[in-house]
SEKOLRO-394334 format. One record per atom (N, C-alpha, C, O): x, y, z. Coordinates in steps of 0.001 Angstrom, whole numbers, plus 500000, padded with zeros to 6 digits. Layout:
N
XYZ...
REM end
This chain:
103
500851499088500161499988500197499883500933501502500055501687501534501027500917502339499341501245503382498975500828504346500182499600504427500176501428505167501296501386505298502437501633506714502066500786507525502438502556507101501459502734508626501046501481509786500231501147510875500698501043509260499129499916509488499056499021509641499908498685510784500219498302508302500605497685508416501532497435509762502532496423510393502838498855509883502882498974510854503998498664512296503406497935513144503921499403512398502156499280513621501706497451513883501124496869514965501048497079512953500899495270513029500807494609513560501904493667514348501820495214513033503193494561513254504400494754514538504826493879515099505485495949515168504492496378516668504755495612517518504050495162518535504577495365517183502713494840518011501766493450518187502342493173519384502426492478517376502771491354516961503420491092517787504889490110518281505443492749517628505238492661518493506473492299518006507849492002518568508904492476516326507325492504515822508619493843515322509117494054514115509002494602515948509555495814515864510186496224514893511029497108514039510966495068515315512166494942514478513079495345512840512642496302512191513063494158512352511538494268511098510919495196510936510558495686509839510826496064511969509683497201511704509219498173511113510132498646509981510039498470512147511184499638511680512249499299509884512703500194509051512843498096509659512838497688508544513371497958507355512497498349506340513073497810507324511184497902506555510259499406506285509644499633505408508811500219507018510090501694506809510113501973506638511423502936505874511353501768506844512633502083505796513737501221504760513637501427504174514700500584504290513195499922502958513087500727502055512128500840500865512422501407502630510778502289502350509866503264501616510554503428500414510342504095502428511578505360502506511708505051501197513198505727500205513475504147501582513690504396500554515178504021499123514552504062498171515331503685498904513321503765496963513135502510496433513601502194495340513129501677497006514479500786496216515203499638495967514141498868495031514358499473496745513006498557496757512326497793495604511854496586495420512009498536494939511331498198493426510957497230492907512036496309492278511515497182492950512882496344492529514450495167492939514660494458492409515516494701494105513799493702495005513834492706494565512637493073494271511499491483494576513076490515494804512100490256496422511513490435497542511991489717495867510159489412497179509476489194498744510223489740499847510230487779497903510958486903498572511581487889498948512695488361500051512420488293498559513625489363498486514760490111499848514213489969500942514759490957499606513012492195500847512493491198502146512639491380503190513264489940501662511742489791502972511115488764504024512858488507505192513152488619503104513271487931503637514818489166504310515250488957505503515470490592503880515480491378504610515824491447505730515081491248506714515793491710506092513585492221506594513032490737508264513634490920509386514106489526507518513257488639508582513648488758508991515115488157510042515336489541508303516494489464508571517420490115509958517775489850510934518476491342509431516723492353510595516905491988511567516330492183512591516986491465511740515231490911512920514623490286513829515297490632515010515301489062513248516088487964513526516947489033514319518308488661515416518722490189513743518852490667514472519676491679515229519472492205515740520460492316515548517895492875516767517473492325517900517453492725519024517756490803517268516839490204518742516668489802519471517814489690520697517827489542518577518963489019519069520325490296519978520567490148521165520279491429519615521016492527519835521119492777521109520700492993521997521526492776521397519074492661522726518439491667523510518814491904524701518611490617523273519297489501524079519581489812524879520888489561526071521065490507523870521932490596524164523269491377524934523118491113526053523557492887524697522341494057525610522058493312527187522145493474528104522950492455527058520973492000528564520003491516529019521104491782530218521181490719528514522326489842529317523291490513529642524367490167530644524993491640528835524811492364529416525694492989530686524775492494531793524985493759530603524047494311532197523287493298533144523517493625534082524243492084533133523056491287533888522868491138534651524641491117535842524951491084533823525234490874533902526853491779535229527173491460536364527528492803534729526950493937535415527474494150535613528690494348536711529211494112534041529483494163534182530814495591534429531028496589534067530405495353535413532473497008535925533224497386534774533541498415534546532904497002533559534451497752532534534873497221531217534322496173531037533702498302530193534726498142529081534333497748528076535350498580527365535913496367528016535601495719527030536584495191526265536143494958526265534934494713525111537129494111523942536906493398524027538490493711524660539498492353523124538198491293522457539175492250521775540465492108521717541687492900521478539858493808520466540868494370521461541890494623521023543012494548522502541673495352523706542264494383524525543293494753525191544260493134524321542867492558525482543729493113525059545620493714524177546233492455526295545859492956525837547468491564526440548210491091527563548381491142524939548585489739525192549375489369525543550386488206525705550757491144525828551411490654526436552564490442527701552967490184528046554120490596528687551627490494529894551712489260530221552107488523529285552418488874531238552169487468531370552803486883532770551524486921533997551429486433531702550827485552532035549421484417530955548892484165530811547695483797530248549905482733529833549492482337528792548547481212528453548181484024528155548080483832527325546943483335526045547348483480525659548508482612525183546252481840523786546699483073523011545860483482523219544718483373522338546559484126521047546447483875519613545279484515518751544677482405520136545504481699518558545034481352519040543717481171518232542805481234520393543521480625521123542082481970521453541353481955521421540123483049521745541955483892521917540989484597520338540477484526520029539287485178519526541356484946518243540980483833517197539760484099516325538933482561517854540212481701517622538777482161518292537213482225517864536061482392519400537813482542520503536774483963519607535852483945519347534649485053519288536790486276518672536207485987517239535477486462516852534409485143516604536283484795515543535581484016515237534408483738514073534117483582516410533594482813516605532627481301515907532621480795515500531575480590515811534019479734515140534067478188516517533831477161516451533155478605517351534534477686518952534047477537519007532963478449518717532188475921519534532413475950519961531226476569521331530694476596521573529487477034522159531590477985523194531087479291522765530592479716523195529519479939521961531295481064520975530482480859520727529348481581521085528418479729520003529248479322519545528008478695520469526903478198520141525826478784521171527218478398522444526154479979523029525721480192523416524571481011523042526745482351523850526712482667522896525646482865523572524637482837521404525329483271520728524421483318520557523320484274520144522664481962520949522866481115521333521643481736522351520582481087522682519590
REM end
């Protein structure tokens, strides 16, 4: 199978995540054990992840945050009336708000 034309076509279609996954799967040598459906599923999953990561990066750039903060860094001991359960729910994507942010 010709890999370079396939990679070029994936790049032309804007499927860069899928092209990267394709190249990595071919290089790993484990592709012989995967069915076509599994192989395609891995490529699609990688493309979806790549697009979500790009979208998140763009949102973070647009937000112009002054500090690099994470949910794990929140100090609940400070007198700010923060609800630890709500923070954990939002961090675990069980909230409708988080689901809307991921789309």
